[in-house]
N, C-alpha and C positions, 0 to 999 in steps of 0.2 A: 289655658289653651294648649293644644297638642304641640309638642316640640317639633319644629321642622327646621331643615337646614336653611341657613340665611345666606343671601348674597351679600357681598361687601357693602353695597349701598344701603341695604336694609339695616345693617348694624349701625351705620351712621345715623339713619333715621331714628332708630330706637334711642340712641344717646341723646339726640336733640329733643325728642318727645319726652324722654324721662326728665330732662331738665325743665321742660315746660310744665311737667306735672309735679315739680318740686323736689326732684332728686338731682342735684347738680353733678356735673361731670367730675368734680374733684372727689365727691363721695363715691362715685362709681370706680374711680381710680384707686381710692383707698381700699375699697372692697376687693378689687382685682388683685392688688398687692397682697392683701391678707390671704386670699385664696391661693395665690402662687406659693407663698411661704408654707402654708398648711399642707398643700399637696406635695411640695418638694420634700418636706420632712417625712411624709407618709410613703412616698415612692422611693426615696433614697435615704433610708433610715440611718445609714452609717456616715453620711456626708458630713464633713467638718469644714471643708474649704469650698467656697462657691464663688464663681466669677459671674458678674452680670455684664453682658455685652449690650450696651444701650444705644438706641438710635436717637433721633432728634424730636420724635413725636410722642404720642401718648403711650405707645408700647414701652418706650424708655421710661416714662413716668411710672408705669406699672412695675417695672423692674426696680426703680428706686424705692418704691414703697415696700416691695418684697425684701429688699436689702435691709431696710430699717428693722423690719420684724425679725428677720433671720439673725441679724446682729444682736438684737435684744435677747435672743434665746441662746447666745453664746457661740453661734456659728461664725467662722471667719469669712467675711465677704469683701471682695474687691470689685470696684466698678470701673469699667472701661468705656469711655465715650468713643464710639467708632469714628465719628466725624466732628471732632471738637472745634475745628476752625470755623465751621458754619454755625455752631451753637445750637442750642435747644430751641425749637420753634414753638412748642406747646407751652403756654403760660402756666398751666397747672403742673406740667412736668417740671418746669423750672422751680416752682415752689417746692416740690418734693425733692428735687436735686439739692436744694440748699440745706435740707435736713441731713443729707448723707454725703455731701461733697468731700468730706475728709477721707472717705473710703475710695476716692477716685485715683486711678493710676493712669499714666500715659499708655495709649493703645500699643505703642511700640514695645512695651514691656510685657505684653500679654503672651503667656505660654500655656496652652491648654493642659499640658501634663501636670501643671502645678495644682490642679483642682479636681475635686471629686465630681462636681456637676457644673455645667455651664448653663446659665439662664440666657436664652436667646430672646432679648427684648429689643431687637434692632428695627425690624420693618413689620408693618401690620397690613391690614386689609386695604388700606388706602394706597398701596404701592401701585404706581402707574407704569406698566411695562416691566422690563427686567431690572434686577438689582444692579446698580452701577457702583463704580469705585467710590469710596474705599470698601463698600459693603461686600462686593462680589469677591474680593480677595480674602476678606475675613471669613466669609461663608465657606470658601474652599478650605481655608486653614483649619476651621473648626471641624468640618466634615472629615478631613484627613486624620484627625486625632482620634484617640480611642476613648476620650472623655465623654460620658453620657451627656446628652443635651436635653434640656426642658425648654420648649418653646412657649412664648406668651401669645395666646389667642390663635395665631397661625404661624407656621414656620417661616422665618424671614426668606423673602424671595419668592415664596409660593404664590401663584401656581406655576410660574415660569422658572427656568433654570438660569443661573445656579440658585438652589434653594437649600436651606438647612434640612438635614435628615435627622430629626429628633427621636429620642427614645420615648419621650412623653410630650404631649401638647395639652396645656390647660387652656381650653377655649371658653369664652365667656357667653353666658346666657343661652346659647344654642349652638349646635354644630354649624360649621360653615360649608356652604355648598361646594362639593368637589373634594373635600378632605376625607381621607380614609387612612387605614392602618399603614398602607404603603408609603404615603407621603407625610403622615403626621404622627406615626408611631401609635402609642397608646393614647387615645383621645379621651380626655376627661372634661365634661361640661361643668363649669362652675357658675353658680348663681351669684351675681354681683349686685343684686338689688334693683334691676330694671323692672319697673312695675308692669304687670300684665296689661294695664290700660295703655301703656306706651305702644303696644302692638295692636291692641283691640281698637283704639280710637285713632282717627286721623289727627295729625298734629303738625306743628311747624316743620318737623323733620321731613315731611313728605314734599316740601317745596324743593327738595333735591331734584325732583323730576321736572320742575318748571323750566322750560327752555328760555334762557335769557337771549335777547337779541344780540346778534353778532355785529361788531363794528364793520361798517362798509356795506351792510345789507341794503337792498333796494326796497322800494315801496311794494308791499305785498309779500315780502319774504317772511314776515312774522305772522302770517295768517290772514286768509280772506274767507269770510263767513257769509253764507246766504241764509236768510230767514224767510221761510215761506209760511205766511199766516195772514191774519186779519180778515176782515169782512164784517161780521157782527161786532167785533171788538177791535178797535184801532190801537189801543194802548199796548196790548200784549206784544205784538211784533216789534214795536218801537223799543220797549223795555228790553227785549232779548238782544236787539241790535246794540243798545247802549251798554248792556252787560258785557257783550263781546268786546266792544271798543274799549271800555274801561279796564278790561283784563289784558289789553295789549294787542288786540287784533289790528292789523293795518287798515283793513277795509271791511265794512259791514254793508252788504247788499240786502235790501228787504223787498221781496216780491209780494204785493198785496193787491186785492181787487181795486179797480179804478176809483170807486168812491172813497176808499180809505187812504189813497195815496197822499193827498194834501194834508189831512190830519196827522198821518204818520210822519211826514216830512217836517211838520211844524215842531215835533218833539226835539229835534236836534239837527243842526246843519252838518253834523259829522257822519250821518248815515246816508246811504245812496238808495233812493226809493225807485222801484220799477213798477209802474201801474200795469195791472193785468186787465183782462177784457171785460169782466162783468162785476156784479155786486158780490159774488162769492167766487172762490177758486173753482174752476171746472176743468174738464178734459181739454177744452179749447185752449187752455193756457199752456199745455204741455210743450208746444214748440218754443215758446219764449222761455219757459223754465229750463228746457234742455240747453239753450244758449247760455243761460246764467250759470248752470252747473259746470260749464267748461271754464268759468272764470274764477272759481272758488276752490277752497281746500276742505271745507266742511259744510254741512247743511243742518239747519234747525227747522223742523217742520211741526206745525201744530198750534203755536200761540195765537189765540184769537180766531181760529178758523171757523168755528161753528160746527154743528153736527149734521147738516143736511146730507142726504144720501149721495147727491151728486158730488159734494165736497169730499166725502170719504172715498168715493170711487176714484176721484182724481188723485187723492193721496196714495191709494193702492197702486196706481200706475206709476206715480213718481217713485215710490219705494221700490217697485219691481225693477225699475231701470237704474236707479241711483247706485253708484259704486263708491261714493265718497263716504268718509266717516260721518255719521248722522246722529243727531239728537232728535228723539221723537217724544213730543209732549202733548198734553191736553187732548183735544179731540182726535188728533192723528193716531192716538193709541187705539181708537176704535178699528182702524184698518188692520192693526196688528192682531187684535182680538179676532177679527174676522178671518185673517190669513196669516197665522204665525210664521209660515215658511218664508214670508217676505223678508224677514230679518235674520233668520237663523244663520249663524256663522259669519255675519257681516260685522263691520266696525261700527257697532250701534250702541247707543245709550238710550234707554227708556227712563223717563223721569216722572212716574206716576206718584200722586199722593196716595194715602192708604186706601181711600175709597176707589180710586182708579185702579190700584193694584188688585183689589178684591174683584172688581169686574173683569179685569184683564185675565186673571188666572182662575176665576170661578171658585175662590176659596173664601171662607170666613177667616178674616185676618185675626190672629191671636193677639190678645192684650199683653201677653208675656213677651218681653223683648227677645229672650233666648229662642222661644218657639217661633216668633215672627221672623227672626233672623234665619232660622232653618227654612221657613217657607220661602223667603226671598232667595236664599242660596239654591234651593231646589228649582224654583221658577226660572232663575237665570240660566241654570244648567239646561233645563228643558227647552227654553226658548233660544238658547245659543247667543245670548246678548249680555251686556252689562245692565244691571238694574240699579237705579238710584231711587229708592222708595222714601219719599219725603215725609217728615213727621217731626215731633219734638226731639226724637233721636233719629237721624237719617240712617238708612241701612244701604250699604253699597256692596254688590256682589257681581262677579263675572261667572258664577257657577263653580268656581274652584276656590277662590279667595273671598273673604268677607271682612269688611271694616264698618265701624260705626262712626257717626259724627254727632257731637253734642254741642257744637257752637250754635249760636243763635238764641232767640228769646221768644216769648209768647206774642210780642208785637208783630212778628213776622207772618202772622196769619193774614195781614192786610193783603189785598189783592195786588198781584203783579210781581211779588217776590219770587214766585216760581218761574216766571218768565225771565227775570234777571238771572236766575240759576241756570236756566237753559242756555242763555247767552254766554255765561262763563264757561259752561261745559263745551259749547260749540267752539269757542275761541281756543281752548286748550287742545281740542281735537285738531283744529286747523294748524296749530303750532307743531303738531306731530306727536303729541302724547297719545298713549294707547287709551282705549275707552275706559278701562278700570281706573287707571291713575287719574284720568281727566275727571271722572265722576267723583271720586273721593276728594280730590283737591278742590273741585268746584264747590262741593258741599261745605267744606271748611271755609273757603273764601267767602261764600255767600253768608254763612253764619256769622263770621267775625265782622264782615261789613255791616250786618244787621245789628251786631252788638255796639259797634262804633256809632251807628246812626241812632241807636236807642239812647246812648249817653247824651246826645244833643236834643233829640226830638221826643224822647220818652214814648208814650203810647200813641202819640200823634205822628209817628214816622210813616213815610210813604215809600213805595218801591223805588221811586227816583232817588230818595235819600240813601237807600241801600246801595244802589248802583254807583252813586257818586263817592261812596266810601271805599270802593274796591281798590283804587290806586293807593290808598293809605294802608290797606292790608298788604299789598305787594311791597310797598316801601318798608314795612316792618319785617317781612319774612323772606323776601327774595334776595 
């Protein structure tokens, strides 16, 4: 994949996803330390005395590993824990410190002029706000010295002041967004073994975006979802509502044609059913739907609607008026095909399967995953939406970014699992996540829930089994 600058949270995501793929954090730390030692020798060939200024987290751990390798090559290394009273918080950093603790000296004895190079391993991308004491004083002391500095991943304190002004920064995996020669010196990108798949596929690390409920929040604060669907198919809107509720929505409202109201309500007492006027949704229902839109944070439209022309016309009018984050699924996609401008630039996720995607964009969908990904990326850009194209490998794109999801199994072809997925997506939108992050995390959650259901029900699993496993996915990863 092309190298792009990463935001701090993206690096954390990659670390977690790498571990999920079998590359543990302690291995990444080892590789980082090796890279630091290698590049220090290359950039500062005559250096014989090195100081490692270590923080409490993983940056400090990277410095400990580098100290071990530099010492093994005959370079004199002293380690200074900047905040020894609070101790090292990272367990893997603690393990690496035990291997080099005999090199440790009290921070009070640190004198920059005694060294040829200072390794800045104090603060990393996880810093929240400005560097505080004792780090701020140490940063100022180092900057005032004439000793060259090599920073680990990012200069300590960056992007706010005070921050280290290094001669060299060894940054891991990819450049960090906002770093440049002025604030990072010579920036060298080091490969530390994060698999490409950690960036390509959605994984547990992406739960960093999941909004946890805040203590003291009131009913409705964690998402209110409206499902507009039903008519010919009563189960679909109910499954979407259940998917939303199991993902943590506080309220799920379901607007369905009158004959479908009782069957939908029978699925669960947890959903709120609003009967509409006729056997199918029509333009006559717009006044009631407008009232409901004022009560919710996101909308799911399409599950079980049917494809009668009057239904699609009603969907067209709803989408034209709706300003809420929206999931468009199933037959409602026909309205988008007819009038793509309805959704362009809005907070919208379309969730077609491959056949629906082909009809939506008028393309023969490629069997090759790479070419198909390009098709989805191009279509998302043209439509101005986020696309979640369902399949054995889901493809998610907002026209700028693209991720794949490979959780799930062949039993998820059973009817209704796509409706559950729409519900998950709608819930995440209602919680305030952006469409792209909502879509990719929803695909992962739905797939893992399907895998858990498969462990119990094998090929006899039902969509309701998948929905019921969503809380177990959240318990595992949130």
